[in-house]
N, C-alpha and C positions, 0 to 999 in steps of 0.2 A: 504494500500500500504506500504509494508515493507520499501521501499526506503525512505519514508518521515516521518517515525516515528521510535522510538527506541532510541538508545543511541550511543553516540560517546565518545571515550576516547581520550583526548588530552594530549600529553606529548612532549614538545618542548624544544629545546636548548635555551640558554640565549638570543641570539640575535633575536630569533623569538617570544619571549614571548609577546611583545607589539602588534605585528601584529596578534597574535593568539586571542587576545581579540575580534577584529572585526569578525574573522572567527567563534569564539564560539558564538557570538551574532547572526550570520546568522543561524547557526545550531539550536540555541535555538528558534529563530523566526519561523523556519520550524517545530518545535515541538519535537526536540530531547532533551533527558536528557543528561546533560554533566557530564562526569567523567574526572578528571585530576589528574596527579601526583602532589605531594605537592607543589613544586616550581611553577608549571604552575597554579595550583589551586589558589594560593595566588594572582597572577597577575590578573587572571580572576575575582576573588572576588573584588579586588581593582577597576577593570573596570566595576563593577556592574553586572557581570554575575554569577548567582547562579549556583553552581556546587557541585559535591560530590568529595572530595579528596580521593585518593586511594594510597596505598603503592606500591612501585616498586617491581618487582619480587624478588629481592635479599633481600627485607625487610620482617619482620615477617608477618605471615598470620593473617587475610585475606588480600590478596593483589591482584594485577592486574590478576595474574594467575587464582585466584578463580573466579574473575568476568568473564574472558574469558571462562573458563571451564564451568561456570554456564550459559553460553549463554546470558549474560546480555549486551554484547557489540556488536553493529552492524557494527561500523566503527572505525578505529584507525587512528589518525593523530599523526605521530611520526617523528620528525626531530632530527638529531643526530649531536653532536659536534665532535666526535672522530673517525669516520670511522666504520669499520666492525668487530672489535674484537668479537669473539663469546661469550666471558664472559661478555660483556657489557649488562646492563639492556635493553637498547633500542634495541639491536640486538635480545636478547631473546624475547622481546615483539613482534617484527616484525615477528620472526619465528613462534611464537605461533599464531599470527593473521592469517598468511598464512596457517598454518596447519589446522586451524579451519574454513577456508574459509571466513574470515572476511575481508571486504573492507579495504585496507591499503593505506594511503596517506603518502608519505615520503617527500613531499614538500607542503608548504602552498598554492602555486599558483594552484596546482592540486586540492587540497581540495576545494579551492575557486571556481574553475571552476565547480566542482561537485555541490556545493551549487547553483551556477548560473543556472545550468540545472534543479535542483529541483525547484528553484524559478519560472522558466518559466512553470512548470507543465509538462514538457516533461518527457518521460520515456525512458529507454535504447532502447526499440523497435522503438522509434520515431527518433532515431539519426542515420544518415547515417555514416557508418564507411568507412574511406578512407585508402586504402592500401598505406603506405608511399613509398614503392619502385615504385609505379605506377605514382608518381607525377613528 
């Protein structure tokens, strides 16, 4: 089942780093390999989460872009400090993920909800979708 194995790339803004440790632990317990940008990687390592550090898109290769292009990443968790400027690394990362059809979480609570659904063993087919305008 592709949803419950593979790898997740975590790259989060400063204020999300501590919370990202618990999230990374959940992904790890589900069997995912964890990749993280250097700042996030250090916090995860300090929290006891084994992970592989990767360089940002603007840094020398090999970097995140090579990982994504090589289809090593199944999901991306990316929170941003500064908004949507196209030249920012995190914006480039998100665009690349979307172009490649990789699951993208831009908020930790959404990624945590995804982990919760995987932890229950449910699949997307098992989840009833509710049309928001019909509520």
